[in-house]
C-alpha positions in Angstrom: -7.3 8.5 0.5 -3.5 6.8 -0.3 -2.2 5.0 -3.4 -0.8 1.8 -2.8 0.3 -0.9 -5.5 -1.1 -4.2 -4.9 1.8 -6.5 -4.2 0.4 -10.0 -2.9 -3.1 -12.0 -2.4 -3.9 -13.0 0.8 -5.8 -16.5 1.1 -7.8 -17.0 3.8 -9.8 -20.0 4.6 -11.8 -19.0 7.9 -13.2 -15.7 8.3 -16.0 -14.2 9.2 -19.1 -14.7 7.1 -19.7 -11.0 6.1 -16.5 -11.6 3.9 -17.1 -15.0 2.8 -16.8 -14.2 -1.5 -14.6 -11.1 -0.8 -10.8 -10.9 -1.3 -7.9 -9.9 0.2 -4.7 -7.8 -1.2 -1.4 -7.1 0.0 -0.7 -3.1 -0.9 2.4 -1.5 -0.5 1.6 2.2 0.3 3.6 4.8 -2.0 4.5 8.4 -1.8 3.6 10.8 -5.1 6.9 10.0 -6.7 5.0 6.3 -6.4 7.9 5.4 -3.9 7.2 2.8 -1.6 7.0 4.4 1.7 5.8 2.6 5.7 4.9 -1.2 5.8 3.0 -3.6 3.6 -0.9 -3.7 4.5 -3.6 -6.0 4.0 -6.6 -4.8 2.4 -10.0 -5.7 1.7 -11.0 -5.5 -2.6 -14.5 -3.6 -3.3 -13.2 -3.1 -6.8 -11.6 -6.6 -8.8 -8.0 -5.0 -8.2 -5.1 -7.9 -9.2 -1.2 -8.1 -8.5 0.2 -5.3 -10.0 -2.2 -2.8 -10.2 -1.9 0.8 -8.6 -5.2 1.5 -6.3 -6.0 3.8 -4.2 -7.1 2.5 -0.3 -8.7 4.1 2.3 -9.0 3.5 6.3 -10.6 3.9 8.9 -14.8 3.6 9.0 -14.9 4.6 5.9 -13.3 2.0 4.4 -16.4 -0.7 5.6 -18.6 1.8 3.0 -18.5 0.3 -0.1 -19.7 -2.5 2.3 -22.6 -3.7 4.3 -21.1 -1.4 6.8 -22.4 -2.6 10.3 -21.9 -5.9 9.2 -18.0 -6.1 7.2 -15.0 -5.5 9.9 -12.5 -3.9 7.3 -10.6 -0.8 8.4 -8.2 -0.7 5.2 -10.4 -1.6 1.4 -9.3 -0.9 -2.3 -11.8 1.7 -3.4 -10.6 2.0 -7.0 -8.2 1.1 -9.1 -5.6 4.0 -11.3 -5.7 3.3 -14.7 -1.3 4.0 -14.9 1.5 5.0 -13.4 1.0 8.0 -16.1 -2.7 9.1 -14.5 -0.6 10.0 -11.6 0.3 13.6 -11.4 2.1 15.4 -8.4 1.6 19.3 -9.0 4.1 19.1 -11.7 
């Protein structure tokens, strides 16, 4: 799993039927110091996250585990919301 910040929404009026009612969000992956790293990605939301929230996400086959795995085409899913930046510890 990776830590990220939700930085935007994606609106899709046409999508796979298994994604109906699900929200897509743009996430920016963060390093251990909560600094942006890499390019933003589109993630399927499984927890009700919103713009500005700190979240953790997974990708690969695990990304479909919160849903009906064989039916949900996702490789990046938000699986948790971190209460605040203060709840991220970097071994300090």
